[in-house]
N, C-alpha and C positions, 0 to 999 in steps of 0.2 A: 477774545480767544474762544474758539469753539470747544465744547466738552468732548474729550476723547471718547470714542466709541469702544465698548467692550467687545473683544473678539470672542466669537463662539468657536472654541477649539474642536468641537464635534462637527463643525461644518466650515472648514477652512477653504477659501477660494483665493485665486490669484487676484492681485489688484495692481492697477497702474496709476490712476489719478485719485480714485476714491475707494475706500474699503469695500470689498465684496463686489467690485465692478467686473471682476473676471478678466480684465484686460491682459492679454499676453502677446508676446512677439515670438514668431518662429521663422525659421529659414530653411529652405530646401532647394534642390535643383530638379528640373524635369527634363526628360529627353525629348523636348519639343523646340522648334525654332522660335526665336525671339519675335514678339509681336503681340497684338491684341488678343489673338486666340490663346496664346500662352498665358497671358494674364487671367483670362477667364478660366482656363484649366486650373490654374493655381487657386483661384477663388473657390471653385467647385470642390477641389480637393480639401481646402481648408474647412469648408462646411462639413464635408464628410468626416473630418477629423474632430468635429464637435465644436468648431468655432462659429459664433454668431457674428453677423455684420463684418465679415472679413474685408480688409482693405489692403491692397497691394501697395506697400510703402516704397519698395525699391525693386527694380529688376535690372539684370545685367546679362548681356549676350555673351555666353561662354564659347560661342563658335561651334561649328560642326553639329548644329541642330540641338544644342543644349542651352537652357536658360536658368539663371539663378534668381530666387525671389526672397524678399523679406516681407512677411505678412503680419499685420496686426489684426486682432479679433478678440471676441469675448468668449471665454471658456465657461460653459454652463455647469461644469462638474465641480465637486468639492470632495474633500477628504476628511476623515475623522482622525484628527491628530492625536487624540487621547488613546487610540487603540494601536498606535504604531509602536512596534518593537524592532529594534535593530541590533544584531549581534555586535558587540564592541570588545576591543582589547582592553583589559582592565589592569594592565601592568602599571606599577608605580614608577613614574618617570623620574630618573635621577640625572644629575649632571655628570660630566666626564670624570671628575674626581671621586664622587660618591660611588659610581658604578664600579670603578677599578678597585676601590677599597673593599667593597662588599664581595667582589669576586675573589680577591685575595683571602679575605677572612673566611669565606664560606667554602670555597673549593680548594684553595691553596695551589692552584695551577691555572694556566691560561685557558680560557675558553677558545675553542677552535671553530672558526666560522669561515665557510667557503661560499663563494657566490659568483654569479655571472649572468649574462643575457643569453638565453637559450634559443635554439632553432636558428632562423635566419635573421634574428633581431641584432642589428649592429648599433643600436642607440645605447651607449653606455652612460649617459648623463645621470640616470637614476642610480645605478649600482655604484658609480664613482662617487656620487654624493654621500652614500652610506659608507663605503669601504675605503676609498682613497685617503691617504694621510691628511691631506689638506681639508677634506670634508666639504661642507657647504653651509652658507648662511651663518658663519661664525662658530659652527660646531665641528670639532675634529671628526675625521672618519675613523672607522674601526682599526685601520692600520696604525693609528697613533696611540691606541689604547695599550698601555704596557701589560695589561692582564688579558689581552685578546690576541690570539694568533689568527690574523685575517689573510685570506688568499683570494684575490680577485682574478678570476679567470678571463674576464673581459667579455668580448662580444662573440656572437655566433657560435656558442658552445653547444655541442650536441648533448642531449640528455644522457646518452651512453657515457660520454666522457665525464660529465658532471657526477654521475653516480660512481664511476670508477675512481675519480680523483677524491671524492668525498670519503670513500672507504679507505683509500690509502692514507689520506690526511687524518683519519680518525676524527672526522668532523662532529662537533656537537650540533651544528645547525647549518642548513643550506639556504642561501638567499637566492631567489630567482627574480630577475627584473624583466618585465615584459612591457615594452613601449609600443611595438608594432602590434596592432590588434585587428587589422582588416580581416573581414570574413571570419572572425572568431578564432584566428590562428593562435592567439595567446591561450585560450581555453584548451585547445588541442595539445599544445606544448606542455602545459601544466599537468593535464590529465595523463599524458604519456609518461611524464617523469614519475608520477606517483605509481603508475602501473609497473615501471621498471624497478622502483624502490621496493615494492611489495614482492616482485619476482626475486629480487636479490636478498629478501628478508632483512632489509635495513629500515623499513618504514617506521617501525616503532623505536628504533635506536637513535634516530636523528630528528631534530626539529626541522620541518619544512616550512619555509616562509616565502610568500610571493609578494611582489610589489610592482607598482606601475600606475600610470594615470587613470586606468580604467579598472584597477583592482580594488575590491572591497573585502573586508574581513568575511562577510557573508559568502561572497563568491569563492574565496579561498577555502573556506570550510566545506562548501559544496563539492569542490574539486578534490578534497582529501588532504588539504594542507592544514597545518596547525594554526596559521595566522596569515592575514593579508594586510598590507599597508598601502594606502593610496597617496595622492599628492600631498606635499608638505611634510612628509616623513623625514626625520633626521636620524643620525646615528644613535643618539641617546635613546630614542624611542625603541629602536630595534634591540639595542644592547640591554635595555631594561627588561624588555619582554623575554629575551633569551635567558637572562639571569633568573627572572622569576619562575619561568617555566621549568628550567633545569633544576632549580631548587625544589620545586614541588615534586618533580619526578624523583629526585634524590631522596626526599623524605618518604615518598610512597614506597620506593625500593627498600629503604631501611625498615619500614613497617612490615613489609611482606617477608623480609628475611628474618 
Protein backbone atom coordinates (compact mmCIF):
# COMPACT_ATOMS: atom_id res chain seq x y z
CA UNK A 1 0.00 0.00 0.00
CA UNK A 2 1.43 3.37 -0.98
CA UNK A 3 1.69 6.09 1.64
CA UNK A 4 -1.08 8.66 1.39
CA UNK A 5 0.14 12.05 0.21
CA UNK A 6 -0.58 15.06 2.40
CA UNK A 7 -2.77 17.64 0.69
CA UNK A 8 -1.50 21.23 0.68
CA UNK A 9 -4.72 23.14 1.38
CA UNK A 10 -3.07 26.42 0.33
CA UNK A 11 -2.61 25.03 -3.18
CA UNK A 12 -5.56 22.82 -4.08
CA UNK A 13 -5.77 21.56 -7.66
CA UNK A 14 -8.22 19.33 -9.45
CA UNK A 15 -7.25 15.69 -9.83
CA UNK A 16 -8.41 12.80 -11.98
CA UNK A 17 -5.99 9.87 -11.71
CA UNK A 18 -3.27 11.28 -9.44
CA UNK A 19 -3.24 13.97 -6.78
CA UNK A 20 -2.41 17.41 -8.22
CA UNK A 21 -2.55 16.21 -11.84
CA UNK A 22 -5.06 19.00 -12.58
CA UNK A 23 -7.17 16.75 -14.79
CA UNK A 24 -10.66 18.14 -15.45
CA UNK A 25 -13.60 17.50 -17.75
CA UNK A 26 -15.68 20.24 -19.29
CA UNK A 27 -18.46 20.40 -21.84
CA UNK A 28 -19.78 23.13 -24.08
CA UNK A 29 -21.39 23.83 -27.44
CA UNK A 30 -20.07 25.95 -30.29
CA UNK A 31 -22.04 27.53 -33.13
CA UNK A 32 -19.92 25.76 -35.77
CA UNK A 33 -20.71 22.79 -38.06
CA UNK A 34 -19.69 19.29 -36.96
CA UNK A 35 -16.29 18.14 -38.25
CA UNK A 36 -12.52 18.30 -37.84
CA UNK A 37 -12.48 22.09 -37.87
CA UNK A 38 -15.01 22.14 -35.05
CA UNK A 39 -12.81 19.82 -32.98
CA UNK A 40 -9.81 22.05 -33.51
CA UNK A 41 -11.84 25.11 -32.51
CA UNK A 42 -12.89 23.35 -29.32
CA UNK A 43 -9.26 22.43 -28.52
CA UNK A 44 -8.07 26.00 -29.07
CA UNK A 45 -10.86 27.35 -26.90
CA UNK A 46 -10.00 24.85 -24.15
CA UNK A 47 -6.36 26.05 -24.22
CA UNK A 48 -7.51 29.65 -23.90
CA UNK A 49 -9.56 28.53 -20.91
CA UNK A 50 -6.30 27.47 -19.27
CA UNK A 51 -6.39 23.74 -20.02
CA UNK A 52 -3.16 22.06 -21.02
CA UNK A 53 -3.05 19.06 -23.36
CA UNK A 54 -6.77 19.26 -24.19
CA UNK A 55 -8.31 16.13 -25.69
CA UNK A 56 -11.69 16.01 -27.41
CA UNK A 57 -13.32 13.00 -25.78
CA UNK A 58 -16.72 13.24 -27.43
CA UNK A 59 -18.47 15.34 -30.05
CA UNK A 60 -22.08 15.38 -31.16
CA UNK A 61 -23.68 17.07 -34.15
CA UNK A 62 -26.54 19.21 -32.79
CA UNK A 63 -27.69 20.16 -36.27
CA UNK A 64 -28.18 23.57 -37.85
CA UNK A 65 -24.47 24.38 -37.58
CA UNK A 66 -23.99 23.60 -33.87
CA UNK A 67 -21.68 21.03 -32.23
CA UNK A 68 -21.44 19.74 -28.66
CA UNK A 69 -18.10 18.75 -27.08
CA UNK A 70 -16.78 16.94 -24.02
CA UNK A 71 -13.15 17.90 -23.43
CA UNK A 72 -10.49 16.55 -21.05
CA UNK A 73 -7.46 18.62 -20.07
CA UNK A 74 -5.12 19.66 -17.29
CA UNK A 75 -5.92 22.83 -15.36
CA UNK A 76 -2.77 24.61 -14.22
CA UNK A 77 -4.54 26.78 -11.64
CA UNK A 78 -4.96 26.16 -7.91
CA UNK A 79 -6.90 27.75 -5.04
CA UNK A 80 -6.02 28.54 -1.43
CA UNK A 81 -8.67 26.57 0.45
CA UNK A 82 -7.60 28.04 3.81
CA UNK A 83 -8.69 31.54 2.76
CA UNK A 84 -12.17 30.63 1.54
CA UNK A 85 -15.10 32.13 3.44
CA UNK A 86 -18.68 31.35 2.45
CA UNK A 87 -21.76 32.95 4.07
CA UNK A 88 -23.89 30.20 5.60
CA UNK A 89 -27.25 29.88 7.29
CA UNK A 90 -26.58 28.94 10.89
CA UNK A 91 -30.09 28.04 12.05
CA UNK A 92 -30.35 25.00 14.30
CA UNK A 93 -32.23 22.37 12.32
CA UNK A 94 -35.11 20.71 14.17
CA UNK A 95 -37.49 17.95 13.17
CA UNK A 96 -41.19 18.37 12.46
CA UNK A 97 -42.27 17.79 16.07
CA UNK A 98 -39.61 19.96 17.71
CA UNK A 99 -40.17 22.98 15.49
CA UNK A 100 -43.93 22.94 16.08
CA UNK A 101 -43.45 22.63 19.82
CA UNK A 102 -41.01 25.54 19.91
CA UNK A 103 -43.27 27.75 17.80
CA UNK A 104 -46.15 27.10 20.17
CA UNK A 105 -44.07 27.73 23.29
CA UNK A 106 -42.29 30.82 21.96
CA UNK A 107 -44.91 32.63 19.90
CA UNK A 108 -48.21 31.09 20.97
CA UNK A 109 -49.55 31.55 17.45
CA UNK A 110 -49.07 30.11 14.00
CA UNK A 111 -46.23 31.47 11.88
CA UNK A 112 -47.61 32.72 8.58
CA UNK A 113 -45.57 31.81 5.50
CA UNK A 114 -46.52 32.61 1.91
CA UNK A 115 -44.66 31.46 -1.19
CA UNK A 116 -44.68 30.94 -4.92
CA UNK A 117 -42.73 30.91 -8.17
CA UNK A 118 -42.49 34.45 -9.49
CA UNK A 119 -42.35 35.90 -12.97
CA UNK A 120 -42.78 33.46 -15.85
CA UNK A 121 -41.44 30.54 -13.80
CA UNK A 122 -43.90 27.63 -14.01
CA UNK A 123 -41.72 25.03 -12.28
CA UNK A 124 -43.34 24.40 -8.90
CA UNK A 125 -41.36 21.32 -7.88
CA UNK A 126 -39.19 23.35 -5.50
CA UNK A 127 -41.88 25.38 -3.76
CA UNK A 128 -44.14 22.31 -3.58
CA UNK A 129 -41.41 20.28 -1.88
CA UNK A 130 -41.21 22.92 0.86
CA UNK A 131 -44.84 23.94 1.23
CA UNK A 132 -47.22 21.20 0.06
CA UNK A 133 -48.61 18.96 2.79
CA UNK A 134 -47.04 15.77 1.45
CA UNK A 135 -43.61 17.40 1.34
CA UNK A 136 -40.59 15.62 -0.11
CA UNK A 137 -38.01 12.97 0.79
CA UNK A 138 -39.90 11.84 3.86
CA UNK A 139 -40.31 15.34 5.31
CA UNK A 140 -43.76 16.93 5.63
CA UNK A 141 -44.29 20.24 3.87
CA UNK A 142 -45.18 23.41 5.76
CA UNK A 143 -48.90 22.94 5.09
CA UNK A 144 -48.75 19.90 7.40
CA UNK A 145 -47.23 21.88 10.30
CA UNK A 146 -49.98 22.57 12.88
CA UNK A 147 -48.20 25.75 14.02
CA UNK A 148 -47.58 27.14 10.53
CA UNK A 149 -50.19 28.80 8.32
CA UNK A 150 -48.78 28.14 4.85
CA UNK A 151 -50.12 29.53 1.59
CA UNK A 152 -48.62 28.32 -1.67
CA UNK A 153 -49.56 30.67 -4.52
CA UNK A 154 -48.16 28.30 -7.15
CA UNK A 155 -46.51 29.28 -10.41
CA UNK A 156 -46.10 32.43 -12.51
CA UNK A 157 -46.95 34.74 -9.65
CA UNK A 158 -46.23 38.38 -10.32
CA UNK A 159 -44.18 40.24 -7.76
CA UNK A 160 -47.01 42.74 -7.44
CA UNK A 161 -49.43 39.99 -6.45
CA UNK A 162 -46.96 38.35 -4.07
CA UNK A 163 -46.43 41.62 -2.20
CA UNK A 164 -50.16 42.36 -2.13
CA UNK A 165 -51.10 38.90 -0.87
CA UNK A 166 -48.29 38.90 1.71
CA UNK A 167 -49.55 42.15 3.20
CA UNK A 168 -53.15 40.92 3.36
CA UNK A 169 -52.00 37.56 4.76
CA UNK A 170 -49.93 39.34 7.41
CA UNK A 171 -47.04 37.09 6.44
CA UNK A 172 -44.06 36.52 8.68
CA UNK A 173 -42.04 35.18 5.75
CA UNK A 174 -42.12 35.13 1.95
CA UNK A 175 -40.63 32.17 0.07
CA UNK A 176 -39.69 32.70 -3.58
CA UNK A 177 -38.71 29.73 -5.74
CA UNK A 178 -36.75 30.37 -8.94
CA UNK A 179 -36.00 27.41 -11.20
CA UNK A 180 -35.87 29.19 -14.56
CA UNK A 181 -32.56 31.08 -14.66
CA UNK A 182 -31.81 31.69 -18.35
CA UNK A 183 -30.11 35.03 -18.97
CA UNK A 184 -30.19 35.81 -15.24
CA UNK A 185 -33.96 36.27 -15.16
CA UNK A 186 -34.07 34.90 -11.61
CA UNK A 187 -31.83 37.69 -10.39
CA UNK A 188 -34.03 40.30 -12.07
CA UNK A 189 -37.20 38.84 -10.52
CA UNK A 190 -35.68 38.68 -7.05
CA UNK A 191 -34.26 42.20 -7.21
CA UNK A 192 -37.59 43.58 -8.44
CA UNK A 193 -39.41 41.96 -5.51
CA UNK A 194 -37.12 43.62 -2.99
CA UNK A 195 -37.56 46.99 -4.72
CA UNK A 196 -41.34 46.62 -4.46
CA UNK A 197 -41.14 45.55 -0.83
CA UNK A 198 -39.06 48.62 0.01
CA UNK A 199 -41.49 50.86 -1.87
CA UNK A 200 -44.37 49.39 0.14
CA UNK A 201 -42.32 49.76 3.35
CA UNK A 202 -42.63 46.08 4.27
CA UNK A 203 -39.04 44.99 3.63
CA UNK A 204 -38.08 45.08 7.31
CA UNK A 205 -41.39 43.64 8.49
CA UNK A 206 -41.24 40.31 6.64
CA UNK A 207 -38.53 37.69 6.13
CA UNK A 208 -37.63 37.33 2.45
CA UNK A 209 -36.25 33.93 1.49
CA UNK A 210 -35.19 32.76 -1.98
CA UNK A 211 -34.66 29.21 -3.15
CA UNK A 212 -33.78 27.26 -6.27
CA UNK A 213 -31.11 25.15 -7.99
CA UNK A 214 -28.87 28.16 -8.68
CA UNK A 215 -29.63 30.10 -5.51
CA UNK A 216 -26.97 30.46 -2.82
CA UNK A 217 -27.17 32.20 0.53
CA UNK A 218 -24.49 34.63 -0.65
CA UNK A 219 -26.43 35.52 -3.80
CA UNK A 220 -29.63 36.02 -1.81
CA UNK A 221 -27.90 38.41 0.57
CA UNK A 222 -26.46 40.37 -2.35
CA UNK A 223 -29.96 40.78 -3.81
CA UNK A 224 -31.38 42.06 -0.53
CA UNK A 225 -32.95 38.86 0.82
CA UNK A 226 -32.56 37.54 4.34
CA UNK A 227 -31.60 34.03 3.28
CA UNK A 228 -31.11 31.76 0.30
CA UNK A 229 -31.53 27.98 0.08
CA UNK A 230 -30.15 25.80 -2.71
CA UNK A 231 -30.67 22.20 -3.88
CA UNK A 232 -31.49 19.61 -1.23
CA UNK A 233 -33.40 22.01 1.01
CA UNK A 234 -36.34 20.52 2.91
CA UNK A 235 -39.19 22.05 4.92
CA UNK A 236 -37.48 21.67 8.34
CA UNK A 237 -34.50 23.68 7.06
CA UNK A 238 -36.73 26.60 6.11
CA UNK A 239 -38.99 26.33 9.16
CA UNK A 240 -36.01 26.23 11.52
CA UNK A 241 -34.49 29.33 9.92
CA UNK A 242 -37.78 31.26 10.02
CA UNK A 243 -38.30 30.36 13.69
CA UNK A 244 -34.76 31.32 14.72
CA UNK A 245 -34.77 34.60 12.83
CA UNK A 246 -38.20 35.65 14.06
CA UNK A 247 -37.17 34.78 17.61
CA UNK A 248 -34.07 36.98 17.30
CA UNK A 249 -36.14 39.86 15.94
CA UNK A 250 -38.70 39.45 18.69
CA UNK A 251 -35.98 39.66 21.34
CA UNK A 252 -34.40 42.69 19.67
CA UNK A 253 -37.78 44.42 19.47
CA UNK A 254 -38.34 43.73 23.17
CA UNK A 255 -34.93 45.11 24.06
CA UNK A 256 -35.56 48.29 22.07
CA UNK A 257 -38.97 48.81 23.64
